[in-house]
N, C-alpha and C positions, 0 to 999 in steps of 0.2 A: 499434657502441658509440661513445659520445661521448668526445671527448678531454677529459681532466681538466686544469683550470687552477687555479693557486693564485696569490695576490697577496701580496707582502711590501711593506709601506709602505702604510697605509690612509688617506692624506690626500686632497687635492683631486683630483688627476688619477686616483687609484685609484678613487674612489667619490663624494666629496662634491659635485663639480661636477654630478653627475646631477640635483641639486635646482635648478639654474639653469634657470628657465623659458624663457629666450631662446635657449639653445644648441641646436644640432642634436643630436638623440639617435640613438644613444648617444654620449656625450661623455666617458666614462671607461672605464678598463680593465674594471672589474667590469660596467658596463652593456653593453659590447660583448660580453663573454664570455656574459653572461646572455641576450643577444639572438641569439646564434649557435646555430642548431639542431644544429650538429655539436660543440658545446662544452658543458662543464659546469663551473660555478664550484664548486670543491670546498672551498676554505678561504681564510682570510686571516690575515695575521700583522703585528703591530705591537708595539713596546715600550710604546706609550701605551695604557693601559686604556680611556680614553675613546674613542679611535679604534676599538679592538676592539669595544667595546659598540655603537657606531653601525653598524659594518660588519655585525656579527652580526644586529642588528635589521633593517637594510635588506635584506640579502640572504639571511637565514635559513641561514647556513652556520657551521660551527665556526670559532673564531678561536684564535690561538696567540700567545704571546710570543716563542717560539723558532722560527726558520725551519727549522732542521734537524729538529726534532720534527715540524713540519707536513709536511715532505716525506716523512719516514719513515712517517708514518701514512697519508698520502693518495696518495703516489707520483704526483704530477702529471706529465703529459707537457709542460706549458707552465708556466713560472714567470714571472710579471710582477714586475719589480723597479722599484718606484716610490718608492725611498728617496732620500736625499741622495746626490749624485754621489760623495762620498768613500767610500761603502760599496758602490758598484756592482761593483767587482772581487770583493769578498768573496762577494757573493751569486751572481755569475756563476760563480765558482770552485766554490761549493757546488752550483750546478745541474749543472756539468760532472762533479763527483765523485759525484753521486747519481743519474745516469742520466736527468736531465731532457733531453727532446729539443730543446726550443726555449725560449730566454729572451727575453722582451720587456723591453728596458732603456730606462728613461726617459732623455731628453736632459737635459743634455749627457752623453755616454757616460761620462765620468769627470771628475775635477777636476784632472787633470794629464796630460801627454802620456805619461809613463811608465805610469800606470795604464791609460790608453786602449789602449796597445800591448799590455799584458798581457791585457786583455779580448779584443782582436782575436786574440791568439794562441790563445785557447781554442777558436776555431773549428776549429783543426787537430785537436782531440781529439773532433770529432764533434758538438759542441754548436752548434746554429744560434742566432745572436744577431741579434735585430731591434732596431735603434735606433729609438726612437719619434720619427722625423722625419715627423710625421703628414701633411705636405703631399705626400709621395711617394705616399700612398694616397688623396688627395683628388681626386675626378673632375675638378674645374675645373682643377687643376694638370696632371693627366694630359692633358686636352684642350689646354691651352696648350703642353705639351711637344710634342705631335703637330704643332701649327702651326709651331713653331720648327724642329723637326727636318725637317719637310717643306719648309722654306724657302718657304712660301706668301707670306711678306712679303719674300722675298729673303734675302740673307745677313745675319746678325747683325753689327752694327757696334759697339754699345756697350750698357752696362747701367747704369741708375741705380736706386737703392733708398733708401727712407726708413724709419726706425725711430724712433717716438716711443712712449713708454709712460707718459705722464702728466707731471705738473709737477715732482715733487721726487725722482724716483728717480736714484740715481747712474748716470752714463753707463756705467760699467763693468758694473754689475749688469744694466742693460738690454741691453748688448751681449752679456754672457755668457749670460744666460738666454733672451732672445728673438732675439738675433743668431745664436744657434745655428740656429734655424729659418730665418732669413733667408739665412744663408750656404749652408745645405744646399739650400734651394729654388733658389737661383741655380745651384748645381752640378747639381742634378737636372734643371732645365729646359734647361740648355745641354749637359749631358753632358761638362763640363770641370771641372778642378780650379781653385779660386780661390786666387790667390796675393796676398799683401799687398805693397805697394810703399812707401807712406808715409802719414802722417796729419797733419792740421793742424786748427786751431781749438781748441775747449775741451779741457781735460784730461779723460781718461776717469775721473779721480777726482772730477770736479766733479758737482754736482747742478743746474747751470745751463749754458746755452749749447748750442753745437752742435759736434760733432766730425765731420770729413770723413775718410773712409778711402778711399784710392786703391789700387786693385789691378788685377789682370788675370786673365782666363781663359786657360788654356793650350789654344789651338786652332791648327790648321793652316789656312792657311799663316802666319798671324800672330796674336799674342795679341790678345784683345778687352778694351778698357779697361772698368773697373768703378769707379763712385763710389757709396759708401754714406754716407748722412747719418744720424747718431745724435744725437738731440736731447732736451733736457729743457725744462721750463718751459712745455710745451704742456698745455692743458686738455682734451686728447683723445688717443686712441691712433691710431697710423698704422703699418701694416705693408704696404708696397707696393713693387712693382718695375716698371720700365719697360724693355722690350727694344726698342731702336731698330734697325731693319733698313733695307735698301736701299729697299724699297717700302712701308714702313709701320712701325707700332709695335704692341706688345702690352703692355697694362697688366694686372697681376694683383696681388691682395693681399686683405686682409680686406674682404669685401663688394665687391670690384672684379674685373670681368672685361670688358675692352674690347679690341677689335681695330680698328685704324685702317689704311686702305689709301690709297695715293697715287691721286689723281683730279684731273681738270682743275679749276683754281681757279675758283670762282664770282665772285671779286672782281677778277680781273685776267687779261688775255689772256696766253697763252703761259707761264703759270705752273701749277704743280701744288701742291696742298695735301692735307691728310689728311682723309678722310671716314670716319666711324665706320660699321662694317659692322653687320649684323644679328646677329652672333655674340653670344650672351648665355649666361649660366649661372645657373639659378635653384635648383639643388640638388634633392635633398640631395647632399652631397659624398661621404658614406659613409666619411669619413676614419678613424674608429675602427673601424667595422664591417669595412672592407676590410683593415685591419691585422691584426685578430684572425683573419679568414678566411685571410690569408696565413700566420699563425703555425700555424693548424690544419693547413694543407696541408704546411707544413714539418715538423711533428711526425709526420705520417702517411706522407710520401713521402721515402724516403731519397735524399739528394743534391739535394733541392729547395733553391734559393737564394732568400732573401727579397728583396723590393724595396728594403729599407733595411737594410743589414747593418752589422757592426761596423767594416768598413773605411770605410764612409761616415761613421760616427760619428767615427772616428779622423781622417779628413781635415778635418772641421769643427774638432775640437780643435786640430789643427796650425795651422789658419788663425787661430783665436781667439788662440792663444798667440803667433803671429807678430805680430799687431796689438799685443798688450799688451807685447811685448818691444821694440817699435820705439821708438827715441829720435830 
């Protein structure tokens, strides 16, 4: 018997992005559910009638204005919460109270630390919560994590990251919505918590300039420094990280997967420089498909823990707020 899944919030990440011809498919919650042989897309819910009509036409499932009614009628084992962050706790609470086995919650987990902590506490009541930090499910990031954890390039010494999301977005909005993914990816790849220390440069309230965020990863025997650059005014997008190690470096991001190793320098005697290896990643990454498969397993197997849980989502919210609160 297939696991039934329902979606509340029928916007871009729930369904509409599936029409983007350039994105790896599936690239939405509905698309990944429909593509999973162990899963059934049962229904959708949104307060916007236009969104409901588009979803019903695209996926041929019933749609509802009220999430509680949808859950009562269809009894889904998985509830996808793709609404605004300020409603995430309400729908996670609804899932916990109605016997849903697993909730996939869009990032950021909540719009405040208090709400994020309340969501995380629901896991004690038996609800499995998956925070959609999609790079934890992406095969290129999984490969990169294995390289770093195995210390193929030696011990990690520092991390640099860049986040640009176009010309005129406010830095705070870029940092809150896309920095969520960046901060979680750094923590996932290193297995450490990211702590903020100070920031300088442009104000996060600005739509121009560059802000630098200095932090560190909690690792033994000593913390690892991290610098994140968040910028506006660029006519392009950039989401990338560089992990500098004793014997090389690893770069990963949107469209980037590079491994460089120390080798004899071809330009000067008695020196060493970096040489790019033959490590490549050409995809598909399976980022959405792997997440839904993880949710199905969690719904079917008692005690199964997801790769991206509510505690991971809470750690990111705590980091984001520490940056915004710093003066």
